[in-house]
C-alpha positions in Angstrom: 13.3 135.2 -17.8 12.8 136.1 -21.4 14.0 133.5 -23.9 15.1 134.2 -27.5 12.8 131.7 -29.1 9.9 132.0 -31.6 6.6 132.9 -30.0 4.4 129.8 -29.7 2.3 129.4 -32.9 -1.3 130.5 -32.7 -2.2 127.6 -35.0 -1.3 124.4 -33.0 1.0 121.9 -34.7 -0.8 118.7 -35.9 -1.5 116.0 -33.3 1.3 113.6 -32.8 4.0 116.2 -33.1 4.1 117.5 -29.5 2.3 115.1 -27.1 4.6 116.0 -24.2 5.1 118.2 -21.2 8.5 119.2 -19.7 8.4 119.3 -15.9 10.5 120.0 -12.8 10.8 117.0 -10.4 13.8 117.9 -8.2 17.0 119.9 -8.2 18.6 116.9 -10.0 15.8 115.8 -12.4 13.6 117.4 -15.0 11.5 115.0 -17.1 9.8 115.0 -20.5 6.5 113.1 -20.1 3.8 112.0 -22.5 0.8 114.3 -22.5 -2.4 113.8 -24.5 -0.6 111.1 -26.5 2.9 109.9 -26.8 4.4 111.3 -30.0 6.9 114.0 -30.8 8.3 115.0 -34.2 12.0 115.0 -34.5 13.7 115.7 -37.8 10.4 115.1 -39.6 9.8 111.7 -38.0 7.3 111.0 -35.2 9.0 109.3 -32.2 7.3 107.6 -29.2 7.8 109.1 -25.8 8.1 106.2 -23.3 5.5 106.0 -20.5 8.2 106.7 -17.9 9.3 109.8 -19.8 12.8 111.0 -20.5 15.0 112.6 -17.9 17.5 115.4 -17.9 20.1 115.6 -15.2 22.3 118.6 -14.4 25.7 118.9 -16.0 29.0 120.7 -15.1 29.2 124.2 -16.5 25.5 125.0 -16.4 26.0 127.5 -13.5 27.5 130.0 -16.0 24.2 130.4 -17.9 21.2 132.2 -16.4 18.8 130.3 -18.6 19.0 127.2 -20.7 16.7 125.5 -23.2 15.9 121.8 -23.3 15.8 119.9 -26.5 15.1 116.2 -27.3 16.5 114.1 -30.1 16.4 110.4 -31.3 19.7 108.6 -31.0 18.6 105.7 -33.1 17.7 103.6 -30.1 16.2 106.1 -27.5 15.1 109.6 -26.9 17.7 111.9 -25.3 17.5 115.3 -23.7 20.2 118.0 -23.8 20.5 121.6 -22.7 21.3 124.6 -25.1 22.4 128.2 -24.5 19.7 130.3 -26.4 22.4 132.9 -27.3 24.8 130.3 -28.9 22.1 128.1 -30.4 19.1 130.3 -31.3 15.8 128.4 -32.0 14.4 128.4 -35.5 11.4 126.7 -37.2 12.3 123.8 -39.4 10.6 122.7 -42.6 8.2 120.6 -40.6 7.1 123.5 -38.5 8.9 122.4 -35.4 11.2 124.6 -33.2 14.8 123.3 -33.4 18.3 124.6 -32.5 20.7 126.4 -34.9 23.6 124.0 -35.4 21.6 121.1 -33.9 18.4 120.7 -36.0 18.1 117.1 -34.8 16.9 118.5 -31.4 13.3 119.7 -31.0 12.7 122.3 -28.3 10.6 121.1 -25.4 11.2 123.5 -22.5 13.3 126.0 -20.6 14.9 126.1 -17.1 17.1 128.1 -14.9 19.6 126.7 -12.4 20.3 127.2 -8.7 23.8 128.5 -8.9 25.4 125.0 -8.6 24.1 123.6 -11.9 21.0 122.1 -10.3 17.4 122.9 -11.4 15.6 125.5 -9.4 11.9 126.0 -8.6 10.1 127.1 -5.5 6.8 128.6 -4.2 8.0 132.1 -5.2 9.9 131.1 -8.4 8.7 129.4 -11.5 12.1 128.2 -12.8 11.1 125.4 -15.2 8.5 125.7 -18.0 7.3 123.5 -20.8 7.2 124.8 -24.4 4.3 122.4 -25.2 0.9 121.9 -23.6 1.4 124.7 -21.1 -0.9 125.3 -18.2 -1.7 128.2 -15.9 0.5 128.3 -12.8 1.0 130.6 -9.9 3.8 131.6 -7.6 3.2 133.6 -4.4 4.7 135.0 -1.2 3.4 136.3 2.1 5.2 138.6 4.5 5.1 140.9 7.6 7.9 143.3 8.3 8.4 146.3 10.6 9.9 149.3 8.9 11.0 152.7 10.4 13.7 153.9 8.0 13.3 157.1 6.0 14.9 155.5 3.0 14.1 152.9 0.4 14.3 149.4 1.9 13.3 146.1 0.4 10.2 145.1 2.4 11.0 141.4 2.6 12.6 138.6 0.6 9.2 136.9 0.9 7.9 139.6 -1.4 10.2 138.5 -4.2 8.7 136.8 -7.2 10.4 135.4 -10.3 8.9 133.8 -13.4 10.6 132.2 -16.4 8.9 132.9 -19.8 9.3 132.7 -23.5 9.2 135.7 -25.8 5.5 136.6 -26.3 4.5 135.6 -22.8 2.9 138.0 -20.3 2.8 137.7 -16.6 0.4 139.5 -14.2 1.8 140.4 -10.8 -0.5 141.3 -7.9 0.5 142.9 -4.5 -1.9 143.7 -1.7 -1.9 144.1 2.1 -1.9 146.7 4.9 0.4 149.2 6.7 -0.3 149.1 10.4 0.7 152.2 12.5 2.6 151.0 15.6 2.7 154.3 17.3 0.2 157.0 18.4 1.7 159.5 16.0 1.1 159.7 12.3 2.7 157.1 10.0 2.9 157.2 6.3 4.6 155.1 3.8 5.2 154.8 0.1 5.6 151.6 -1.8 6.9 151.0 -5.3 7.4 147.9 -7.4 10.7 147.2 -9.1 11.6 145.0 -12.0 15.1 143.4 -11.8 16.2 142.5 -15.4 19.5 140.7 -15.6 20.6 142.3 -12.4 19.9 145.9 -13.4 17.1 147.7 -11.4 14.5 149.1 -13.7 11.2 150.6 -12.5 8.2 149.0 -14.0 6.4 152.3 -14.0 7.4 155.7 -12.5 4.2 155.5 -10.3 4.7 155.4 -6.5 1.8 154.3 -4.3 1.3 156.4 -1.2 -0.6 155.1 1.9 -0.8 156.3 5.5 -2.5 155.9 8.8 -2.8 157.8 12.1 -2.7 156.4 15.7 -2.7 152.6 15.8 -4.7 152.3 12.6 -4.3 150.4 9.4 -4.3 151.4 5.8 -4.7 149.0 2.9 -2.8 148.9 -0.3 -3.0 147.0 -3.6 -1.8 147.1 -7.1 -1.3 145.0 -10.2 1.0 145.2 -13.2 2.0 143.1 -16.2 5.4 142.2 -17.4 6.6 140.6 -20.6 10.1 139.5 -21.7 11.9 142.4 -23.3 15.3 141.0 -24.1 16.7 137.6 -25.2 17.6 136.4 -21.7 16.3 138.6 -18.9 14.5 137.9 -15.6 10.9 138.8 -15.0 11.5 139.4 -11.3 9.9 141.7 -8.8 11.2 143.0 -5.5 9.1 145.3 -3.4 10.6 148.4 -1.8 9.0 150.7 0.8 9.8 154.1 2.3 8.5 155.1 5.7 8.8 158.9 6.0 7.8 159.1 9.7 6.7 157.0 12.6 7.0 153.2 12.7 4.9 150.9 10.6 4.5 147.2 10.1 3.7 146.0 6.6 1.6 142.9 6.1 0.9 141.6 2.6 0.9 138.9 0.0 1.9 138.7 -3.7 1.3 136.4 -6.6 2.2 136.0 -10.3 0.1 134.1 -12.8 1.9 132.6 -15.8 1.9 129.7 -18.2 4.5 127.0 -18.0 
């Protein structure tokens, strides 16, 4: 999901302004933890992140937003996390060089997340749904599938071939698909596969290229391709669904997929 926030600066903010990491723990808890120190700058003042971190719990009404941003503030007695709609409260850079929210400059941006449809946090082996703005690390989501196909029309190969990654503007994600098509009959079998990008519910092809593979008589044919996606609008999904077309015979598709991203 592409988020309307400033790209992360190439020159890292001074130490003691962002010693933190925003992480997923469960459908009901995300946590801001100390990382490489314990200070974060809020409204020009360095505040101390407690060793136990600061938690964010789901709230009513979140399910209406595809993506939300997490911000932290100092209440005068403790740190407090809150969620913001990036469209209603765009992120800007304050006089101290920190990302803050329009209308709520006392909140410093620390991360982003999506929800599971019932206002809970969502993350899985195939879906990177919570990311940190600070001190990001390389992460991977992946899926593995096998599916028999005999239809002479475009059909999604398997829900296990779906991948989804949350990202900030300026991020890039590399998707990789590979596997084999096994011919289940003595006659010729051929198939065509194409990757699709689902942005905000609309189907848009990543490229017009279709990948043709085929085999004859109980044989296998390998396939593999890679492509990169980057956020192209303020709040869009970087999702991939894999569709196949078997134009004759019966084939079983075996494969795996992965996406490498920072979060």
